[in-house]
N, C-alpha and C positions, 0 to 999 in steps of 0.2 A: 487102610483102605483096603476094600475087598473087592474082587474082581467081578463081582455082581455089580459092584457100584461102578466099577470101571466100564462094564458093559453097558450100562444104562446111558452114560454121557453121550455116546456118539449117536444114539438113537434122539436124543432131543436136539442135537446139532444138526441133524438132516433136516427136521421138521422147521428149525428156525430158518434154514435157507431158502427153502419153499416160499414160505411166507414172505422172506425178504423179496423174493422175485417177483411174487404176486404183487407186493406192494409197490416194487419199483415200475411194473406196468402201469398200474392204477394210477400211480401219480404222474407218471409221463401222459397218459391220457388226459388225465384232469387238467394237467398243464397245458397241453395241447388246446383242450376245449375253452380254458380261460383265456389262453393268450389270443385266439380267435375273437372271442367278445370284446377284448379291450380294443383292438386295433380296428374295427369295423367302423367307417365312416358313418356316423348317424344321419339319417334322411331328414330329420325334423330340425335340424340347426339351423336356425333362423339367420346367425350371422353369416353364413356361407350359402344357404339354399336361395335360389332363383326366387324372385318375387311371383306372387300369383297374379293372374289378370285382374283381379279388383283393385290390388296394390298398384299395378302398372298403371291403373287408368287414374289414380289419385295421384301418381306422380306426375302424370301428364298435365291434370288439372292445374296442379301447383305450378308446373312450368309454365303452362299457357298463361296463368295469372302473373308470373313474374315478366314474362313476355310483353302482356298486355301493360303492366304498369310502366314498364321501361318506354314502350311506345308511346303512351300517355304523356309521359314526362316530357319525351323527345319532342312531341306534338305541341305541348305547351310552351317550351322553351323557343320553339318555332315560331308559334304564335306570337310570343312576347317578341320577338325580334321582328317580326313582319310589323306588328303595331309601332314598336320604334321607329323603324323606317318611314312607316304611313306619316307618325306623327311630325319626325324630321322633314319629311316633303311637305307637309302641310304648312309649317311654319316658314318654309323655305318659299314657297308659293305667296303666303300672305306678305313676306317681305318684298317679294318681288312686285306684288300688286302694288303696294304703296310705292315703290320705287318707279313703277311705271305711270302711276297716277301723278308723282310730283314732275316727271318728266313732261306729262303730257300738259300740265299747268304751264311749265316753264316753255314750251313750245308754243302754246296759245299765246302767252302774253308776247313772245318773240313776234308771233304772226301777226297780233293786233298791232305792235308798233310798226311791223314792216308795212302793213296795209295801209296806215296813218300816212307813213312816208310816201307810198306811192301814189295814193290819192292826192296828195297834195295838203292835206289838212296840217295844220301847225302842230308839231309836237309839244306839249306842255312841259314845263320844268319838272313837274312831277315825274314823268318818263324819263327824263334825262337824269334825274336822281336817283331812280330806282334802277338805272343801268349802271350806275357808277358807284353804288353802294348798295350793301345790304338792306333788306327791307328790316323796318322797325314794326313792332307790334300796335295796333290802335284799336281803340274801343268800338268805333263805329264809323262809317263813311256814309255821310249824307249827301244824296244827288238831288238836286232841285230841277225837276223837269221843267224846261222852258222853251220858247219858240222866237223866232227872229221877231215877230210883233209883239214881244212882250218885255219891252224894255222898260216901261213903266213900272210894271208888277216886280221886275228885279231891283229897282231903284228903291220901292217901296219895303221889299224885304232886307235890303241893305240898311234901311234906315230903322230897321226894327229888331228882329231877333236875329240877324246873321251878322256877326262881329266883323269888322273891316280893319284892314292895316295890319299894325302889329298886334291887336287883340284875336285876329283870326291866326295868325302866326302862333300867339300864345295858346290858344284853344288847341291847335295841332299838337303843341308840346304836352296838351293833357291828353292826348290819344283821340281827338276828333277833327275829321275832315269834313269841310262842306264845299261843295261845288255846285255852279250850274251846269246843267248837262243838256248839251245841245250837239247835232252834227253839222252837216253843211247843205248847201242848198243844192238843188238840180244842176245849177249851173257852178260848178266848183270854182271859187274865187271870183264869183260875183260880189255885186253891191251888197248883198246880205251877208256874205261871209267877211266881206272887209269890214263892216260895221261890227260885227262881233268881234272881230280880231282888234279894233280899235279899243272896244269896250274891255277887252281881256288885258290890252296892254296898261289901262289904267286902273284897274281893279284887280286883275291877277286871281279871278275865282271862277274860271270856267274849266270844265272837262269836255275837250272837243271828241266827238265819237266819229268813227267811220261809218255814217249812217246818213241817208237822204232823208231829210226832215219832211214830213206830211202827217196829217192827221190820221189818216188810215195807215199809218207805219208805227203806231205808238209801240204795239207788241213788239215789233221787231227792235225798236229803240230801247224798250225795257231789257230785252235780251242782250243786248249789246252792251247797254250801261252796266249790269251785274258782270258780264264776261269782262269787260275792259276795266271794272273797278276792283274786282278780286285778284287781277294781274299787276295793278298798280300798287294797291295797298293790301298789307296783312291785317285784315281787321276781324273782329269778333262778330260785328254784324254789318250789314248792309242796308240802307234804308233809301227809299225811293219817296217824294214827296211833292206835289205840285206847286208851282209858285204862286198860287193864289189860296195859300193855307198857312194859317199862324201855327207856330212850333215853339215850344219851350223846350230849349236844348238841353238843359239840365234835367230836367224831368224824363225826357226822353232817354237820356243815359242811365239815369237812376232806374228806369222801368226796363230797359234791355239787360242792364247787367244782372238782374235777378235770374235770367234765364241763360246765363254765361256757359254754365256747366252743362246743359242739356246738349245733346246732339239733334239736328235736323229741326230747327225750330222756324216757325211759320206765324209772325205776328201782325195782328191788325185788327179791324173791326171785321169781323167775318159776317158774310151776308150771302143770300140765294135768291137772286132776282128771277123774274121770267125770261124766258127765251124768246125775244120778239123775232117772229117770221115775216111780219108785215114789211115790204120794202118801202123806203122813204123815209121811215122813222127813225128817231134818235136811238143807237145803240142795236141797231138792227144786225141779226146774227144771220149772215148767208148759210153756214152750216148747221141751222136750226134743227135739221132733221137727224142730225147725229145725236140729239137729246131725247129721241123718243117722240111721243105724240103731241100734238099740238096744245099750248097751255102748260107743258112742263116746265120746272125750274132748272137752274144751274145747279151743280155741286157746290158745296161751301167753298167760299174763297174771300180774301180781303178786300174791302173797298179800296178804289185805287187812288184816293188823295194823299194816303200815307200807310204804308206797311215796311217791316223790317223781316229779313231773313238772315239766318245765321250764315258763317262761312263756308260750312260743308255743302249748303245748297246753292250758293252763290259759285262754288267750286263745279258742282254738278252742271250748272246752266254753262258754264265757261266750257267745260270738256263736251257737252252733249248739245251745243247750240244749233249745230248744223242739222240736227233731226229733231228737235223741238218744234211741236205744229204750233203756229200763230192762229188763232181766233181773232174775230173782229175788234174785241174788246180787251185792253192789255191787262184788265185785273182778272178775267176770266181765264186768259192765258197762262198767266203766272200760276193760278190755280191749279189749271190741268197739267202743268209740267209736275206737279207735287203729289196729285191726287192718287197715284199709284204706288207712291213711295210711303217709306214708313216715316212719316213727318208728323210732328205734333203742332196742330193748329192751336193758336193761344188767342182768344177773343177778349180783347181789352177796349173797352169802350171809352176809355180815356183819350184813347187816338182818333175820336170823331165827335167831339163836343160840338155844340151848336155855338154859335157867336152871341155876345150878351143880349139878353141877361143869363144864358145857360152857363156859359163858362166863368161868368164874373160870381154867379151864386156857389159854383163849385169850388172856386178859389177861395171864397169867404170861409167856407166850411172846412178849408185846409186839404181839399181833394183838388188840387192844381191838375190841369188839362195838359196833356200831352200836345194834342192839335185841336184847333177850331176851325169850323167853317160852315156854309149854309149848304145843307142837302139839297134846297131847291136850286141851286147855281153850282152844284158839284165843286163848290169853292166857297171862298168869300165873295158875296155879290159886290161888284164895284171894288175888288180887292185893293186897287191901287189908291183910292181914297179912302177906305174904310179900314185898311189894316192896321195903322197908327191907332185908332180907337180902340180896336182889339187887343193891340199890345198894351196900352195903357190900362185898360180895365181887367184884362185875362193873364197879362203876362206875369212869370215867375219874378221878375227883379233881376237886375245886372248881378246883384252879388250872390244870387242863388248859383249861378253858372260858374264864377270863379271860386266858390267856397265848396263845390260839390266835389265829392270824393268818390271815383269810381273803382 
């Protein structure tokens, strides 16, 4: 190696050191710049940035929607709870109403018995029996309206369509009660009352009412009869018939049981006669002005010779008897008690057939009448003498009653 070559070596080394220093400074500056960019927090990082105003509104809408849904669910739950409580309260009120109604019926029966005892009227065996034992269920109770002066009519009925003695007891076992219905005289315990008591001891077929007899008191008597009967006997139907009318008992029972499942039934020959305002005429209506202008007619009601009402209507009369208005005619009074109620009026013309030949022709055609009488007499004319003939020609036959299945 030459000195020339030795002299050139240091020169190259110096130049390399300068470039090395320059490179180091450049690298250091570049490194500082690079490090600063890496550690700067990005402003547009959505995961860490604050939401914008529009995004905040959207979040509020979602939040409000959730709150509204929660409130709706709470309100629905509250409404269901309130409905459930109202339903329970309604059932409780209905049960309470039925209980009150039953208690009112029992109270009315007790009052009727107590009033009979206070008035001195004889207490029948039916009342004693109903007090000592539970009531049984009957098909119908037939009350024959009679008066003190109608002894011959009663005997004619006993001799024809009303069973007597053991047969009457057998009839009661079939579920049918039949009684003559009468109150007492204005002088309680007088000769008229004693005559009825003697007749009752002989036949045992009277229902004595706490009622003063009188023609102008028929509406009150009808009301008392139904109120008393429904408290003595638990029957499907209660029938009122006059003592000058012929009745086929089996046909009556078969007619009534067809309507047994119906509530609030009022059965009879429906009519609508004129309201008579003239004084002194038969069937005069003192309260004619309540029915509108002169010449108007009554509302539809059953003719008074024979009609039947269901148990619930008889119970209604019993409970409300103190406030039921009485008109001059008892059939009108009964119709007025039902005119504002949801009652089914059943018009059955077999309950008002004429006497022979009318009822006889119908019987021959297989359409046996329930009841027969003469419209001209509002009953069978001279019934005490003629009812046997009507029974012979229009009766259903004794076997029909005992073979009937109600």
